[in-house]
N, C-alpha and C positions, 0 to 999 in steps of 0.2 A: 504494500500500500504506500502511496505517495501523499504526503501532507504538503499543502500549498498555503503559505501565509500570504496575507494581502490578496485573498482570492477574489475580492470584488474590485480590485484596482485595474488599471489599464493593462498591466502585464499579467497579473495573476488570473484575471478573468479569462484571457485568451489561453493561458497555460492550462487551466482547468479543462477548457474545451478540447485542446489538443490531446491531453492525456486521456480524457474520457473516451474520445474517438479512437484512441489507440488500444482501448480495452483495458486500461489500467484502473485499479481500484483507487479512488481519490478521496481524500478528506480536505474539504475547503475550509480554511480558517479565516475568520474576519472578526473585527470588533463589533460590527453591526449586522443587520439582517442581510441575507443574500437572496437575491431574486433571480429567477430564470437560470438556475444551475442545470447543467445537463442531467438527464435521467441517471439515477444510480449513484450520483455524487453525494457523499455525506457532508453536511455542513455543521461546523461547530463554532460557536462564538468564543473567541479567545483573544487575549491581549498579550503581545510580546513584552509589555511592561510588567507582567505578572507571571514570571516563569513557573511558580508553584502551581498556579491555576492552569497553566498550559500543559502540564504533564499528562492528565487524562486524555487530552485531545490528541496526543501523539502516540498513545499506546497502540502498538501493532504496526506503526509506520516503519518502513525500512529506508525511506528516502525523504528528504525535506527540502523544499524550496523556501529560502529564508530571506526576508527583507532586513535591512538595517533599521531597526526600530526598538524602542526601549533603551534602558541604560545598563542592562546586565547581560551582555553577550554570553558570559560563562554560564549564567543560570539557564539561559535558553538552551545552550548546547548540552548542559547536564540533563535538562528535561528531555531533550531529544534522545540522548544516549540511553536514558532510563526507559524510554518507550520502545527501544529497539532500533532506532535510526542508525544506519551505517554510512549513508552518503548524504552530503549536504551541497546544494548549489546556492551560493550566496550572491545576491545582487548588491554590488558595492559601487564605488564612484571612481572615475579616472583621477579625481582630485587626490586620492590616496597616494598616487605616484607623483603627481605634478605639484601638489600644494599640501603636503602632509600636515603642516601646522594648522591649517584651516579645516582639514577633513579628518580630525582625530577620531570622530565617532565611527565612521565606517572603517577607519584603520584599526580601531579596537576590536571590531567584529572580525576583521580579517586575521588579526593576531590571535584571537581566541580560537578561531577555527583552525588555524595552522597548528596550534598546540593541542588540539582536541584528540588527535589520533583517528579522526573520522576521514573517510574518503571525501574529497572536496574538489569543487570547481568554483572559481570566482569569476563573476561577470562584472567588469568595470565599465559602467556607462557614463557618458556625459549627459547632455540634455536629451529628454525624450520629445518626440514630435508632439505627444499629447500634452506637453506643458502649454501648448497653444490653446487648450480648453480654458485657460485663464482669460482669454479674450471673448469667450462665448457670449457673455452678457452684453458687452459693449458692441460686439458685431451684430448680435440680434437686434439690439435697440437702435443703434446709430450707424452701423457699418463702419466702425472705428476700432482700430487696434493700437494700443500704446505700449511701448517698451523702450528701454534705454539702448544706446549703442546700435542704432538702426542699421548701420552699414558694416557691422563686424560679423563675419561669417563663422559659424561652427557646424560641425557635421552631426547634427542631432539625429537620433536613431528612432525608428518606428518601434513602438512597444511590442508589436506583433513579431518583429524579428527577434527581440530579446526573449519573448516567450518561446519561440521555436528553438533558439539556441539552448535555453534552459531545459526544454523538453529533451533535446538530444543529450545533454549532460546528465539528466536524471535517468535516462533509459539506457545509455550506453557507457560501459566502464572505460572506454578509450579516452574519455575527456577528463578522467581523474587526474588531479594535480595541475591542471591547466589554469592559467589566468588569461581571460580573453578581454580585450578592449572592444566594445561594441559601439559602432558609429553608423551613420548613414553613408551614402555613396560619395557625398561631396559637401563642403561647407555651404550653408545657406544663411542669409542675414534675416533679422526680424522683418525688415521691409519686404524681402522676397517671400517670406512665409505668409505675411498678410496678403500679398498679391496672389499667392497660390490658393489661399482660402477664397479670395474673391473670385478667382477663376472657377473654382469648384462650385461656387454659388451662382455664377453667371452674372455677377454684378460687382462693381469695384468696392474694395474695402480701403478706407483711408488710413494711412499709417501716421501716428503721432509719436514723435520721439520724446521720451521722458528724460529729465535730468537724472544724473546718478543719485542725487539725494531723494528725488521723488520715488525712484525705484527702491532705494534702500528702505525708506519709510514703509512702503507697501509690503516689502518682503519680511520686515521685522515682525509683522503681525502673525507670521506662521513659521518662521525659521529662527534658530539661534543666531546671535550676532556674528560669531566667528564664521559660520556657514554662509551667512549673508555676505560678509566681506569677501570670502573666498569665491563665492558665486559671482559677485559683481566684478571681481578681478578677472575671472575666466571670461565673462561676457564682454568686458570692455577691453582687456589687454591679454588675450589668450596667448599662451606659450605655443611654440611650434608643435609640441606634442598634443596640445588641446585642439589645434586647428586640423590636425592630420586625420584623414579618413583611414580607418583601420581595415585590413583585409580579413579580420577574424570572422565576421558574419559569413562571408563567402567561403572561408576556409572550413567552417563547420557545416554550413547548409548547402554548399555546392552551387550557390547562385548569388548574384549581387544583392546587396541590401536594398530595400524599398526606398524610394525617394519621398521627400516631404510632400510633394504633389500627390503621390499615391495615397498617403495617409489623409491628406485634406479631402480628396475625392471620396474616400470611404467614410469620412467623418462629417461630411457637409451638413447632415441633418441637425447636428448640435449647434450650428451657427445660423440656421434659417430663422 
């Protein structure tokens, strides 16, 4: 059985679908209710911030898809081992390699996993295409998208590609011990992403460039300050390693990663 944390999120929801269609027994874990899960998938409400309460949810699991959440990675991994988990696929951040001082939280999860004795695969992602859902309200209301650093490009990745790579790592032992950097096929700028959503809608979306301080204030509402500062640094002054499109999606899946325009076309309903 495979346990999937964050099962209602943009990556987890797709991963649950892929695993269920492959005939795997799946337990979908989320803090809230889960709707429209595939048939036969067991749902358990669980919070990674409470490893003791997590233990019953992981009983009988032999593999775990793990998000970086909560502040006790060792407790989560101990709960997983107690439940019988042998293999963990962790979604981490490229910032662990490029900006370790700002990304200490995912680095702590990686370090705990490395010392756990469990089979492991680490997926280091930059930005996800689905971060553009933050624009959904303003695009629906006014056909406007606002972001800082409008002409700085980053190779954001489709969450469906992350889910497919995660499924491969959960189902096949040949990915054990690997650290993959997952990106899209090429850098795109916020201005270009807004235009791609407009193209998917069939009408223009106006891009408004925020100041760094405006973006910082907005992000502090849901992210810790060190992560905000690290994220703004990546968005505004990315290092060469953060701008580079990685070959790892194609290496694992045997095809090129999907483009942001592909994601926008599939997700257009959220912006109508």
